N, C-alpha and C positions, 0 to 999 in steps of 0.2 A: 839844569843844563839843557840847551836847545840845539836842535839840528839845523837851525836856520843859519848858523855860521858857515855851514858847508855849501850854502846856496851861492852861486855866482852873482856878481853885482848886477849884471844885466837882467837876470831872472828876478832878482829882488825888486828892482825898479819897475819892471813890467807887472809883477804881481801886486806891488803896492799901488800902482796906477789903476789897475783893474779893480782892486778893492775899493779905492777912493771913488772911482766912477760908479761902481755898484751901490755903494752907500749913498752917494749923492742922488742917484736916480730913485732909490727907495725913499729918501727924504723928500724929494720933490713930489713923489706920488702921495706921500703922507700929508704934505702941506696942501696938495690939491683936494684931498679928502676933507680937510678942515675948511678950506676957502670957499668951495662951491656950495650953493644953497640947496638946489634940488637933488633928489636921489639920483635922477637920471644923469645929472652932471657929475655927481660924486662918484659914481660907480666906475667911470673911465680912468680917472687919474691914478688911483692906486693899482689898477689892473695893469696899465701900461708901464708905469714906473717900476713896480715891483718885478714884473716879468723881465724887463731889461736889466734891472739891478741884480736879480738873482742869476741871470745869465752871466753877467760880468764876474760875480763872485765865484760861480762854478768854474768858469774858465781860469780864473786865478788859482783856484784850488787844484785843478787838473795840472796846470803848469808847475806849481810848487811841488806837489807830490811826485809828479813824473820826473822832475829833475833830481829830487832827493833820492828817489828809489831807483834811478837809472833804468826805468822801464815805463812804458805808457800806463798811466792810471786812468781808466776810462769808466769807472763805476759812477762817476758824476754825470755821465751821459744819460743814465737811467733817470736821475733826478731832473735833468733838463727836459727829457721827453715827457715826464710826468707833469712838470710845470707848464710846458707849452700846450699840452693837450687839455689839462684840467682848468687852467685859468680862463680861457675864452668861453668854455662851456659853462663854468660857474657864473661868469658875467652875463651870459645870455639867459640862463635860468633865473637869476636874480632880477634882471630887467623885465623878463616876461611875467614873473610873479607879481612884481610891483605894478606893472601895467594892467594886469588883470584885476588886481585889487583896486587900483585907482578908477578903472572903468566901472567896476561894480558900485563903488561909492559915489561916482559922478564928480570926481575931483576936477578942478579947473586946470591943473598942471599937466593933464594927460595929453600926450602928442596926438594929433588927429589920426583917426582910423583910416586905413587904406580904402579908397572908394570902390575898389573892385570887389570887396567882400561885403558890401552893404546890400542887404536884401531890399527889394522894392516894397 
C-alpha cells in the first residue's frame, strides 16, 4: 500500500516532471563523461549535469513529502547545500591534480601556463 494515492494530481505531475528533468540531466552528464576524450573536457559534463539533476530530484522530494505530511520537509536542503559546496571544490581539486601531474610528465594536452607566473 502506498501513500502516493493521497497526493493531489497537480503535485504528482510536478513531482514527476522534476524527477524526469533530474534523471535526464544526470543521463546527459553521464553521456558527456563517455563522449569527451580529454580528462579536462570529461570533468565538466558530469559535474554540471549531476548537480542540476540532483537539485531537481531534491526539489521533487521536498514537494512530495511536504504535501503528504502537511508540513514543510526541509532536511533535503542540507543535502542540497552539501552538494552545491562539495561538487565544485571536488572538480577544482581533481583538475589541479591532473594539471600538476601532466605538467610534471610534460604531456602535450596540458593547457598553457599563465604567463604572469613564469620566472625569467
